[in-house]
TIPA-411062 format. One record per residue (C-alpha): residue in three letters; x, y, z. Coordinates in steps of 0.05 Angstrom, whole numbers, m for minus. Layout:
<"ALA" <X Y Z>>,
...
This chain:
<"MET" <m2011 132 775>>,
<"ASN" <m1976 94 719>>,
<"ALA" <m2004 93 649>>,
<"ARG" <m2064 47 643>>,
<"THR" <m2043 m26 632>>,
<"PRO" <m2097 m80 624>>,
<"ALA" <m2102 m130 681>>,
<"ALA" <m2149 m186 703>>,
<"LEU" <m2170 m218 767>>,
<"VAL" <m2184 m292 753>>,
<"LEU" <m2223 m336 803>>,
<"GLU" <m2218 m411 807>>,
<"ASP" <m2291 m419 787>>,
<"GLY" <m2274 m386 720>>,
<"ARG" <m2302 m317 734>>,
<"VAL" <m2257 m261 707>>,
<"PHE" <m2259 m189 729>>,
<"PRO" <m2222 m141 681>>,
<"GLY" <m2187 m78 705>>,
<"ALA" <m2123 m38 703>>,
<"ALA" <m2056 m55 732>>,
<"TYR" <m2043 m25 801>>,
<"GLY" <m1976 m31 835>>,
<"ALA" <m1927 m81 805>>,
<"ARG" <m1939 m116 739>>,
<"GLY" <m1937 m191 732>>,
<"ARG" <m1974 m251 763>>,
<"THR" <m1994 m267 834>>,
<"LEU" <m2034 m324 863>>,
<"GLY" <m2071 m331 929>>,
<"GLU" <m2139 m337 963>>,
<"ALA" <m2187 m281 944>>,
<"VAL" <m2219 m250 1007>>,
<"PHE" <m2254 m184 1020>>,
<"CYS" <m2241 m134 1075>>,
<"THR" <m2297 m87 1097>>,
<"GLY" <m2254 m35 1133>>,
<"MET" <m2266 36 1110>>,
<"THR" <m2198 58 1138>>,
<"GLY" <m2132 27 1155>>,
<"TYR" <m2110 m1 1087>>,
<"GLN" <m2037 6 1106>>,
<"GLU" <m2047 m36 1169>>,
<"THR" <m2086 m87 1128>>,
<"LEU" <m2031 m94 1076>>,
<"THR" <m1977 m104 1128>>,
<"ASP" <m2016 m153 1171>>,
<"PRO" <m1980 m221 1168>>,
<"SER" <m2048 m257 1175>>,
<"TYR" <m2061 m238 1102>>,
<"HIS" <m2001 m278 1078>>,
<"ARG" <m2017 m313 1011>>,
<"GLN" <m2084 m277 1004>>,
<"ILE" <m2109 m230 951>>,
<"VAL" <m2146 m176 988>>,
<"VAL" <m2207 m141 958>>,
<"GLN" <m2223 m74 990>>,
<"THR" <m2298 m62 993>>,
<"ALA" <m2288 13 1006>>,
<"PRO" <m2294 44 937>>,
<"GLN" <m2234 92 941>>,
<"ILE" <m2166 70 968>>,
<"GLY" <m2101 108 975>>,
<"ASN" <m2128 175 997>>,
<"THR" <m2077 184 1053>>,
<"GLY" <m2018 154 1015>>,
<"TRP" <m1966 113 1051>>,
<"ASN" <m1928 134 1113>>,
<"ASP" <m1870 105 1153>>,
<"GLU" <m1907 98 1220>>,
<"ASP" <m1968 54 1211>>,
<"ASP" <m1938 m12 1186>>,
<"GLU" <m1959 m72 1227>>,
<"SER" <m1897 m111 1207>>,
<"SER" <m1833 m103 1167>>,
<"ARG" <m1866 m112 1098>>,
<"ILE" <m1930 m120 1058>>,
<"TRP" <m1955 m191 1065>>,
<"VAL" <m2015 m194 1019>>,
<"SER" <m2004 m234 955>>,
<"GLY" <m2045 m186 914>>,
<"TYR" <m2090 m125 920>>,
<"VAL" <m2157 m108 888>>,
<"VAL" <m2188 m39 890>>,
<"ARG" <m2241 0 853>>,
<"ASP" <m2219 72 850>>,
<"PRO" <m2147 88 871>>,
<"ALA" <m2135 159 894>>,
<"ARG" <m2096 199 843>>,
<"THR" <m2064 246 893>>,
<"PRO" <m2058 228 967>>,
<"SER" <m2070 281 1019>>,
<"ASN" <m2043 272 1089>>,
<"TRP" <m1988 307 1128>>,
<"ARG" <m1954 241 1144>>,
<"SER" <m1955 214 1073>>,
<"ARG" <m1887 199 1043>>,
<"ARG" <m1907 167 977>>,
<"THR" <m1969 140 941>>,
<"LEU" <m1997 72 955>>,
<"ASP" <m1984 53 882>>,
<"GLU" <m1910 71 891>>,
<"GLU" <m1905 28 953>>,
<"LEU" <m1938 m31 919>>,
<"VAL" <m1888 m25 862>>,
<"ARG" <m1830 m18 911>>,
<"GLN" <m1849 m82 947>>,
<"GLY" <m1867 m120 884>>,
<"VAL" <m1941 m129 901>>,
<"VAL" <m1984 m143 840>>,
<"GLY" <m2051 m107 843>>,
<"ILE" <m2110 m89 800>>,
<"SER" <m2156 m28 800>>,
<"GLU" <m2221 m7 765>>,
<"VAL" <m2254 m72 787>>,
<"ASP" <m2328 m75 804>>,
<"THR" <m2312 m93 876>>,
<"ARG" <m2386 m93 897>>,
<"THR" <m2402 m148 847>>,
<"LEU" <m2339 m185 865>>,
<"THR" <m2354 m182 940>>,
<"ARG" <m2425 m208 929>>,
<"HIS" <m2396 m265 887>>,
<"LEU" <m2347 m284 943>>,
<"ARG" <m2402 m281 995>>,
<"GLU" <m2445 m328 954>>,
<"ARG" <m2391 m376 929>>,
<"GLY" <m2341 m369 987>>,
<"ALA" <m2269 m347 989>>,
<"MET" <m2231 m382 934>>,
<"ARG" <m2164 m386 899>>,
<"ALA" <m2150 m330 850>>,
<"GLY" <m2096 m296 810>>,
<"VAL" <m2081 m225 787>>,
<"PHE" <m2049 m220 718>>,
<"SER" <m2021 m159 683>>,
<"GLY" <m1967 m140 634>>,
<"ASP" <m1932 m200 602>>,
<"ALA" <m1968 m248 649>>,
<"LEU" <m2036 m230 620>>,
<"GLY" <m2057 m287 575>>,
<"ALA" <m2113 m331 550>>,
<"ARG" <m2170 m341 599>>,
<"ASP" <m2164 m417 602>>,
<"GLU" <m2090 m414 615>>,
<"MET" <m2098 m364 672>>,
<"VAL" <m2154 m406 703>>,
<"TRP" <m2108 m467 699>>,
<"GLN" <m2053 m430 735>>,
<"VAL" <m2101 m411 791>>,
<"LEU" <m2125 m483 797>>,
<"GLU" <m2053 m507 804>>,
<"SER" <m2041 m461 864>>,
<"PRO" <m2045 m489 935>>,
<"GLN" <m2110 m491 975>>,
<"ARG" <m2116 m449 1039>>,
<"LYS" <m2143 m508 1078>>,
<"GLY" <m2085 m548 1104>>,
<"GLY" <m2036 m490 1095>>,
<"ASP" <m1982 m488 1148>>,
<"LEU" <m1963 m415 1141>>,
<"ALA" <m1946 m388 1210>>,
<"GLY" <m1874 m412 1203>>,
<"GLU" <m1867 m369 1141>>,
<"VAL" <m1884 m304 1177>>,
<"THR" <m1854 m315 1246>>,
<"THR" <m1792 m278 1270>>,
<"ALA" <m1726 m312 1255>>,
<"SER" <m1699 m296 1325>>,
<"SER" <m1726 m272 1391>>,
<"TYR" <m1729 m198 1408>>,
<"VAL" <m1752 m156 1468>>,
<"VAL" <m1798 m96 1471>>,
<"LYS" <m1789 m60 1538>>,
<"PRO" <m1835 m10 1572>>,
<"GLU" <m1808 57 1595>>,
<"GLY" <m1787 52 1668>>,
<"GLY" <m1789 m14 1705>>,
<"ALA" <m1828 m74 1680>>,
<"ARG" <m1884 m102 1723>>,
<"PHE" <m1889 m168 1685>>,
<"ARG" <m1852 m208 1632>>,
<"VAL" <m1892 m241 1576>>,
<"ALA" <m1869 m291 1525>>,
<"ALA" <m1906 m276 1460>>,
<"LEU" <m1907 m334 1411>>,
<"ASP" <m1901 m301 1342>>,
<"LEU" <m1948 m334 1294>>,
<"GLY" <m1955 m270 1254>>,
<"ILE" <m1955 m217 1309>>,
<"LYS" <m1973 m145 1293>>,
<"SER" <m1931 m86 1317>>,
<"ASN" <m1987 m55 1357>>,
<"THR" <m1993 m116 1402>>,
<"PRO" <m1928 m106 1440>>,
<"ARG" <m1943 m31 1441>>,
<"GLN" <m2008 m45 1478>>,
<"MET" <m1972 m89 1528>>,
<"ILE" <m1915 m41 1544>>,
<"LYS" <m1966 13 1559>>,
<"ARG" <m1986 m33 1616>>,
<"GLY" <m1916 m43 1642>>,
<"ILE" <m1904 m111 1608>>,
<"GLU" <m1836 m130 1581>>,
<"VAL" <m1851 m170 1517>>,
<"HIS" <m1805 m225 1493>>,
<"VAL" <m1828 m241 1422>>,
<"VAL" <m1805 m312 1406>>,
<"PRO" <m1807 m355 1342>>,
<"SER" <m1865 m403 1331>>,
<"THR" <m1817 m462 1338>>,
<"THR" <m1797 m443 1409>>,
<"SER" <m1792 m504 1455>>,
<"LEU" <m1822 m508 1525>>,
<"ASP" <m1752 m506 1556>>,
<"GLU" <m1735 m443 1517>>,
<"LEU" <m1801 m412 1538>>,
<"LEU" <m1792 m429 1611>>,
<"ALA" <m1721 m403 1611>>,
<"LEU" <m1750 m333 1602>>,
<"GLU" <m1787 m343 1669>>,
<"PRO" <m1850 m310 1640>>,
<"ASP" <m1907 m285 1682>>,
<"GLY" <m1953 m298 1624>>,
<"VAL" <m1955 m327 1554>>,
<"PHE" <m1988 m294 1494>>,
<"LEU" <m2010 m329 1429>>,
<"SER" <m2012 m281 1371>>,
<"ASN" <m2053 m275 1307>>,
<"GLY" <m2027 m308 1244>>,
<"PRO" <m2043 m341 1177>>,
<"GLY" <m2060 m412 1157>>,
<"ASP" <m2101 m471 1179>>,
<"PRO" <m2101 m481 1255>>,
<"ALA" <m2104 m556 1244>>,
<"THR" <m2031 m553 1222>>,
<"THR" <m2006 m522 1286>>,
<"ALA" <m1986 m585 1323>>,
<"HIS" <m1926 m553 1357>>,
<"ALA" <m1962 m490 1380>>,
<"THR" <m2021 m531 1406>>,
<"GLU" <m1977 m579 1445>>,
<"LEU" <m1936 m521 1473>>,
<"THR" <m2002 m488 1495>>,
<"LYS" <m2022 m552 1531>>,
<"LYS" <m1956 m553 1569>>,
<"VAL" <m1965 m480 1589>>,
<"LEU" <m2035 m496 1614>>,
<"GLU" <m2008 m555 1654>>,
<"ARG" <m1962 m507 1690>>,
<"ARG" <m2019 m458 1702>>,
<"ILE" <m1981 m399 1671>>,
<"PRO" <m2031 m344 1653>>,
<"LEU" <m2046 m347 1579>>,
<"PHE" <m2080 m299 1530>>,
<"GLY" <m2092 m312 1456>>,
<"ILE" <m2121 m271 1399>>,
<"CYS" <m2145 m291 1330>>,
<"PHE" <m2102 m351 1309>>,
<"GLY" <m2083 m357 1383>>,
<"ASN" <m2157 m365 1399>>,
<"GLN" <m2161 m424 1353>>,
<"ILE" <m2098 m455 1382>>,
<"LEU" <m2123 m448 1454>>,
<"GLY" <m2190 m477 1432>>,
<"ARG" <m2156 m537 1401>>,
<"ALA" <m2113 m546 1464>>,
<"LEU" <m2178 m548 1504>>,
<"GLY" <m2208 m601 1457>>,
<"LEU" <m2249 m561 1407>>,
<"GLY" <m2245 m572 1332>>,
<"THR" <m2236 m519 1277>>,
<"TYR" <m2266 m510 1208>>,
<"LYS" <m2257 m465 1147>>,
<"MET" <m2309 m411 1143>>,
<"ARG" <m2347 m395 1079>>,
<"TYR" <m2316 m327 1070>>,
<"GLY" <m2290 m309 1140>>,
<"HIS" <m2291 m244 1179>>,
<"ARG" <m2246 m188 1155>>,
<"GLY" <m2258 m115 1173>>,
<"ILE" <m2260 m66 1231>>,
<"ASN" <m2336 m63 1241>>,
<"ILE" <m2355 m134 1264>>,
<"PRO" <m2399 m141 1326>>,
<"VAL" <m2383 m190 1382>>,
<"ILE" <m2427 m208 1442>>,
<"GLU" <m2399 m230 1509>>,
<"TYR" <m2446 m288 1528>>,
<"GLU" <m2448 m278 1603>>,
<"THR" <m2460 m203 1604>>,
<"GLY" <m2492 m189 1536>>,
<"ARG" <m2441 m133 1526>>,
<"VAL" <m2429 m116 1453>>,
<"ALA" <m2362 m95 1424>>,
<"ILE" <m2348 m72 1353>>,
<"THR" <m2284 m106 1334>>,
<"ALA" <m2228 m113 1282>>,
<"GLN" <m2222 m183 1254>>,
<"ASN" <m2184 m222 1202>>,
<"HIS" <m2195 m297 1200>>,
<"GLY" <m2220 m350 1153>>,
<"PHE" <m2222 m407 1203>>,
<"ALA" <m2262 m413 1268>>,
<"LEU" <m2272 m458 1328>>,
<"GLU" <m2330 m506 1330>>,
<"GLY" <m2381 m492 1385>>,
<"GLU" <m2444 m455 1404>>,
<"PRO" <m2453 m389 1442>>,
<"GLY" <m2445 m400 1517>>,
<"GLN" <m2430 m474 1508>>,
<"ARG" <m2396 m504 1569>>,
<"PHE" <m2351 m564 1556>>,
<"ASP" <m2302 m609 1591>>,
<"SER" <m2229 m601 1572>>,
<"PRO" <m2165 m637 1594>>,
<"PHE" <m2154 m578 1640>>,
<"GLY" <m2223 m574 1671>>,
<"PRO" <m2288 m539 1650>>,
<"ALA" <m2287 m485 1597>>,
<"GLN" <m2337 m443 1559>>,
<"VAL" <m2349 m409 1493>>,
<"SER" <m2347 m339 1521>>,
<"HIS" <m2361 m295 1460>>,
<"TYR" <m2397 m302 1394>>,
<"CYS" <m2414 m262 1331>>,
<"PRO" <m2488 m244 1324>>,
<"ASN" <m2481 m242 1248>>,
<"ASP" <m2469 m317 1241>>,
<"GLY" <m2462 m347 1310>>,
<"ALA" <m2387 m360 1301>>,
<"VAL" <m2345 m372 1363>>,
<"GLU" <m2308 m309 1382>>,
<"GLY" <m2275 m329 1448>>,
<"VAL" <m2262 m385 1498>>,
<"ARG" <m2246 m385 1572>>,
<"ALA" <m2221 m438 1619>>,
<"PHE" <m2245 m439 1691>>,
<"ASP" <m2193 m482 1728>>,
<"VAL" <m2132 m454 1693>>,
<"PRO" <m2116 m380 1679>>,
<"ALA" <m2128 m378 1604>>,
<"PHE" <m2174 m341 1557>>,
<"SER" <m2174 m319 1484>>,
<"VAL" <m2215 m280 1433>>,
<"GLN" <m2221 m287 1358>>,
<"TYR" <m2215 m212 1346>>,
<"HIS" <m2160 m159 1353>>,
<"PRO" <m2159 m119 1418>>,
<"GLU" <m2097 m82 1394>>,
<"ALA" <m2137 m59 1333>>,
<"ALA" <m2097 m12 1291>>,
<"ALA" <m2130 28 1259>>,
<"GLY" <m2187 15 1308>>,
<"PRO" <m2238 5 1337>>,
<"HIS" <m2215 2 1410>>,
<"ASP" <m2276 m29 1445>>,
<"ALA" <m2236 m91 1463>>,
<"ALA" <m2171 m58 1488>>,
<"PRO" <m2189 m73 1561>>,
<"LEU" <m2175 m146 1547>>,
<"PHE" <m2102 m130 1557>>,
<"ASP" <m2120 m105 1627>>,
<"GLU" <m2155 m171 1639>>,
<"PHE" <m2091 m207 1620>>,
<"VAL" <m2053 m163 1671>>,
<"ASN" <m2105 m182 1724>>,
<"LEU" <m2092 m256 1711>>,
<"MET" <m2017 m246 1721>>,
<"GLU" <m2029 m205 1784>>,
<"LYS" <m2072 m260 1814>>,
<"LYS" <m2020 m312 1796>>,
<"ALA" <m1965 m269 1828>>,
């Protein structure tokens, strides 16, 4: 670790948490959120859904396994800032190539350590996720000035961020051997493990930009369409929502996760809202309404669909249902249409670094495409 340099995490309500610089020095602004995962910090940091967020790790020690070149979920670190309590001094893992601190410095991510993350998490649970800033080095200044800079930063609500993380051009991920199906995956912030899960099932995945038109999508002659996870307010996704409606009109099998769940829900006529502090972790229970089956899931979202567990509702494409919910707070965790082949979940069935309770949902997507064929 570098020599100790004072740093501060400043929240928009004026609360200041002192600590030591971790990673790059300077200033960063974003929405402060907490993640309850005990493992998988590398996957968390490289998840595009965390774009413009300052992530607080509730696990007390971070960095034990260093940083490797295999577990990234995208091409870079996306978090705006990083907050930890006790960074590991010496990583220990056979795949480690460098320390987490070194990687944060290399990618210019401003972080802070030695923070009382338990108190901070309780504060965010009570007050809600809020704008924040991490300041260190020359950027560390008077409290009122730092608070003012935080208050000048953009709100998360109303943020149209998917276009900032989507791929610039289409690319294809092919399975070994022949492909059984071709899927067009709309990249709203897709994670690397999602195409990997699909190619295991013989799916050729065409990852396309979030701005892809219906004609461009249909030119691929897809057997199915996938809506990925991603950052931002789902109310800003007019193009993706309209594209989803056109896919539903053509009865092309559709599967969405996380942000994609919210987009499908909006296409079916449901509203969305910003949650108090969201769901972020790899230990969140979900109940399937019809069967009562419980899955422990990985999640990362600060917005959710409006609705009640098991609620049936009329959509422009026929009857639909809220299929899954979270027993912790009753939040909608999935929707399903009955007259068109479409379903989605709010959680991550690809789940790197786990859990894998929900992985069979990819098999359900395959079944939809088989029935359509």
